[in-house]
Residue, then its C-alpha position, 0 to 999 in steps of 0.5 A: m764191690t770188687q776193685r781192680r787197678g785202672a784201665g791198662e794196669h795189667s801184666v802179660y808175660r810168656d810162660r811154658g806153653g803160652w801166655t798169661a795175663a794178670i791183674d790185681v784185685t781187691l776183694p771186699g774187706g781189703k784183701r788183695v789177690r791176683r787173678t790170671r787168664r791164660g792163652r796159647t797166644k798173647a792176643i788170646a790171653l789179653g782177650r780173656l783178660k778183657e772178659l775178666e775185667h768186664e766181670l770185675d766191673a759187674g761185681l761178679v769175681g770174688s764178691s761175697t755179696t753177688s746174688l744169684n739174680q745178679f749173676l743170672d742177669d749178667w749171664l743172660a745179657h753177656v755170656l750166652p750171646a757171646k757163645g753164639v746161642t740162638q735167640a730162641t734158646i736165650d728166650n727159653y732160658t730167660w723164661a725159665i729163670g724169670i718164672h721159676i728160678k729167680p722167685a725161688l732162689g734169686k736172693i740167695r748169694l751165689n757162693k752160698l747156693t747149695p744142692e739142697d736149695v736146688d733140690r727143694l726148687l725142683r721137688k716143688l716144681s715136680t708137684d704140678k709141672a711136667r717133667s720136661t719143665v723141671r728138666v729145663v729149669r735144672t738144665v739152665l741152672v747147670s749151664a749157668l753155674t758151669h760158667a760160674e765154676r769155670r770162672g772161679y765164682v763158686l767152688r762147685n756146680v751145686a745144680r749138677l749135684s741136685v737130683l731130678p725128680k720124676g715129676r709128671v710126664r706129659e702124655s703124648r698122643a699119636m693118631t691111629t690109622v683109622q683116626l688119621r683117615a677120618f681127619l684127612i677125609t674131614a680136611k679134604d678141600d680145606r685150604l691147609e689140607a696140603t699142610w697136614i698131609v706134608m706134616v704127617t707124611l714127612g714128620l715135619r715140625p709145625g715151624e718147619v712146615l710153615g718155613l717152607m718156600w717153593n724153592d725148597i720143593d722139587l715136584k719133578k724130582r719129588t723132594l722136599r728140603v728142610r733148611q729153615a723154620l718159622r719161630r717166634e722171637g718175643s712178639t715177632l715171627t721170624l724165619g731162621d735155622p731149624k731146631t738142630k743140625t740134623s733138622r736140615r734134611t732132604l726128604d723124598l715125597p710120597n705120592v700123596a704129598v706130591e698130589a696135595l702140593i700140586a693142588h695147593r700150588k693151584r689154589q695159591a695161584t688163585e689166591r694170589l690173583e684175587a689178592g692183587e697188589l695186597w699179595a706179599d711175595n714171600h715165596l712161602v709154600f703155606a701162607t695166609v690168603l695174602g701171602t704172609v706167614i701163618d701165625p702158629a696160633n692160627l695153625r693150631r686153631s685151624f687144626r683143632h677145628l678140623t679134629n673136632l669136626a672129625g670127631l676126634g676132640d682137641w689135637h695139636p699140630h705137633e701131634l701129627r709128627h708123633t703120628a708119623i713116627s708112630l705109624l712108621s714104627d708100627a709098620g716096621v720101619p727101622l728106628e734109625q731110618i725114622a730118626d733120619v726122616a724126623g731129623h732127630s740126632s743120632t748117637r752114632m758119629t757116622g749118622d751125625v757126620y756122614r749121613h747126608a754125604v752118603t744118602p742125599t735124600i731120605s726115602a724110607h717113609v715113602k712107600t709106607m705113607d702112600a700105602l697107609l693113606e691110599g684113597t684119602r684124596 
């Protein structure tokens, strides 16, 4: 394991343009080298030196025996949380590392990993996994090895040099207008009818619709605000930030959605009275009969039950979002406006930074959805 001088045995000095903090390191085999960290201020340089000392203690810097397993464990436990990465992202990365990366590459020494090693893993995954899964695995490796490269653990990011195979593209679906009408007619008077209508008229993600609270909806102004989403963290369901920055949005409500929400609010008031003291006052728009959050697995089962009753077979609630986007596009709504409705990131700085300041609410979808769904309620 790499050794360093005792605690406090470092040097800090001013140099051109800032400060440098240095520490002597003894590599395996006895070679002694100096490692440095720079910063604009003395405090910044010392802070970066503390990071280096942690990495030295973990045996990551200069060690020829560090395995990819060891490095990834430390990266997940210390580096990602320090960057402020969301728990959902950490869970996703942990899954990719534990299921796909470690079994195939984990025992390889970090400084011996090659682009060919990564290519072999990606090619193997592409034979029976969706392209999206293969892409996630490569993205995780690129991100982790970027940190290794910046810290000097490796000379190059071999994952970035790898080639992403085509893999299998998972076919996505969207309901036609005829199919959607059949589904909504079947779902009429279902206790979650308003859930489906809100999802398909606004293109909301399942987590977004399940995270809605009544103070996010203004039925007089006919607006709905997306500011949080329900997500699973391990075995726990929590309400947190939506998926991306642009997922925070305020949408105008089509008539069909307003009518459905008014009817839903009356239904929920009845359920609240029937539940009595058992009611959990979470202020959720879409909740169980006791006011608690709806488990996404139960939402999927309810949706699949209705699509089968409608003669459509098995469908996933997220495909209502695909349906909304596809129907709006087919009706001629400009793609830029559809991206606003869906909360997708724009490639243009103006759209990313100034959209909400210029347009307080988004209404491109209202007339189209009202026309498409007229007569379903």
